[in-house]
N, C-alpha and C positions, 0 to 999 in steps of 0.2 A: 323453317329456317329460312334466313334469307340466301335463296339459291346462289348459285356459282354463275359465271358468265351468262351461257348458255339461256337458261331459263330466263336470266334477267332481261336479258336481250328481247326475249320474246315478251314478256310482259310489257316491256317497253312499248312495244309495237303495237299491242293489243289496247292497251290503255292509254296511250297516247302520253305517256307522262313526260311532263316536263323537265329540263336539266338544270333549272334554276332550285338551288337550295332554299330547305325552308328557313322563314326568316328567324333569329331568334328572339326570344321574348325580351323585352326592355330589362336591362340591369339598372342595378344600383352604381355610383361613383366608383366607389370603390370595385365590385367586381370588375367593371370596364377596364381594371388597371392591368388586366390580365390576358395578353393576345394568346388566341386560340388558333393557331395554324396546320399546316401540312408537317412542319418540322417535326421530324423523329418518326413520323408515319411510313409505312410500308406500304407496298401493293404486292400480292402474291399473285398465283396464276388465276386462280378463280376468286381471290376473296380480299378483306384487306387486314392490316395488322398495324403494329406500333411495335417500338424499340423500348422496353421499359426498363427499368430498377427500381429498388425498393429501398426503403428508408435507410436500409444498413448495408447496403450495396456499397461498392469500392470502385472508384475510376479505373484500377486498372483489373478488374474483374470480366470474364467474358461476356458479352453482349447480350441479350437476351430478345425475342421476339413473340409478342402474346397475340394469338387470335383465336379462333374458335376449335372445338374439339371436331367438331361436323367439317373443319377446313384443312383436316390432317390428310395429307397427301396418298395415303394407303385405306382410305376408307372410314366412313364412318365408325368409331366405337361401338361395340354393342352396349346395351344397358349393361350395367355392373362392370363393365371391364374399363381398366385402368392400366395403360401404357406407361412405362416409365424407361430410360436409357436406350430408348430407339435409334439406332443408327439412320441419319438422315444427310442429304447432300442439296436440298430444298433452297432455292434462293428467294431473294427479296430485293425488290427495288425501293430502296431509302430516296425520301421526297425531303426536299428543302422546304421550307418555309412557304414558298409559292407553288408548294404542287408540283415541283419540275425534280426527275429523277437524278438524283447526283452519283447514286454510285449500286454494286448491286452487292448485298451482303449475303454470305452462303452459310448454310446453317451442319454443324457436326453431329447433331442427337438432336431428337423429340426428348426433351428432359422431360415432360409429363403432358397427358391428354388423355381426356377424359368427356364423356356425355352423360354423365353419373351425377345427379345433384346439382352440375352447372355445366357448362358446355365450353372448355378451353382447351386448348393447346399451347405450350411454353417451349420454344425452341431455344439451344444454345447456339452461338455463332463463332466462326472462326477468328473475330475480332474483339476488342475491348472497348470500352466507352472512351476511354481516352484517345485510343486511335483515331475512332471515328470524330471524335472534336477537333482532333490536330489535324485530319485531311478536309474535314467537310463543315467543321464550326457549328455542327449539331448535337445537341444534347438529347439524352433519353428522357422519356415522360416518367415520371414517378407514380409508383402505384399508393395511393391511399389505404391506410392500413386501421381506417375506422367504417365504420358503417356509415353508406351515404345516407343523406335526409329527406325526406319529401319535400317538394315544392323547388328544390335545388335547381337553380338554370344550371343548363349542360350544353354541350354539343357532342355530336357524334362523328368522327372526321375519319370520311373513308378514302383510304389511300387508294384503290381501285379504281374508285369512279372523279377520285381530286374531288368530291365534296363535301362540305360541311353542313349538316342538319344543326339546327338550334330549337329547343323548347326547354323541358322541366321535368322533374322526376315526378310523375304522376300517385306514384305509390308503390308500394310492393306486393309481391304475390306468394304466395303461402304456398302453393305449388302451381308450376306450370306443367301443362302436360303435352306432349307433342308426339303423336304415333306412338312408338314404344319406348320413350324418354320422357323421365321426370323430371325437372328441374326445381329447387329450392330458394325461396325468396328473392324471386327474379325483381327486377324493376320493371316497372312498366311507365312505358313516357306519356306525355300530352300529345295528341294528335299531330303536332306541328312534326314531329319527326317522322316522316313517314318513307322511312328507310326501304330500299329495295334487295333485291338479288344483288350480290357483289358488296355489300356492304358489311357481310359478314366478317367479325372479327374485328371492327373499327373500334377505338378506344373511345369509351363515353368519358368525357372532359370534366370536370367541374369547373365553370368559367369564372370562380372567386379565385381559385385555388391553381388552376392548371395544372391539378392531378387526377388522374385514371382513378374513376371509383366501379367503372363496369367497361363490360366488353360486349358490344351489340350481337346481338345474335337471332334474332323471328321476329315474326310479325304474322296475325291472321287475315290471309289474304281473302277468302272466300265464304267466310264467315261458318265456315264447317266447324264442326265439335272435336277437338281432339287429334286431329289427323294429321299429317304430316301437310307444313305450311300453313294449318291452322290451329296453332297452339290453345288450349284452355286454360282458365284460370278455374282451381279448386282450391277453396278453403277450408279451413280446420274443421269444418262440420260434413265434408264434402260438397258441397254445393259447387255446381259449376255453373261457370259466367263464361260466355265467347263476347269478345268484342273487335266485330271487325275493323278493319283497317288501323289497329292498334298495335304497335310495336314493342318490342322486348330487350333486355337485355340480363347479364350474369353478372352480379357484384365479383368483385375480386380484391374487397379488402382483405378476406381469409388466406390469402396467397401468401403474403410478406413472411408470415410464422412460419413458414413451410421451407423456407430458403436459408440456409447460414453462409458463414464466412465462406466468399469466394464464389457468391451465388450457387452454391448446392443444394439441390433437392434434398431434404431430412423429413419424410412422413412421419418421423416419430418425434420431432423436435416439440416443446410444450406448446401448447397453444395452437398447434395444427390441425385446422378440422377438415383438410380436402379429402376425398375418397382414397380409400390406398388399393392397391391389387389386391 
């Protein structure tokens, strides 16, 4: 997993990593029309995240924040564990387009969190999209409700590091195993997205549409097989592949179907495939 702050700083010191963002792949003229910046992203105490809405969300709905399951303040959910409706008072630093913190948002609930099949946490905040827009001029990022496509140009926007990585979706992983956890149909980046600790929870944005297609979560650091911080790929036949230095994200297209009017979670809704408690 893309580790929290202390581990990330250690990695930087050891590896001598530059703070320069990876350079995005060239875009077509159409793709270049969408500007991807920090607006709507957030910084957490140890991770990155973003203010998100779904295609059916209303401006008056409570604003939601998306990050990783392994960024949950109460610790990693166990394999098979799904958390819903857990009280939270976590705070998030809301960033503008330049990456400057303009406000502190506060959660009142962990709406959904798991590290089973996927790696996501969704918080409900104490404010609305309309109030954020009115006060700070910042709109949420919309979560795409269709499966991402291989070859798509993407940017991974880290509110924690205030750094943007650019690359492409290299392909999809049938099963991604890391330690005790297994994720399904994960996104594999091309090598230019060399994300580090603290980028966990960053939105993965399609540069042609500006929509969120995944949430950044891990990478193979040391070339080990299926250990923590060294995920391995497992295909449908059980063949294991290790790609040292390659990073991954978890798809988000299946999340909107699980939310109904008022941004309320309904895991029994038609089309909802998220793991249930």
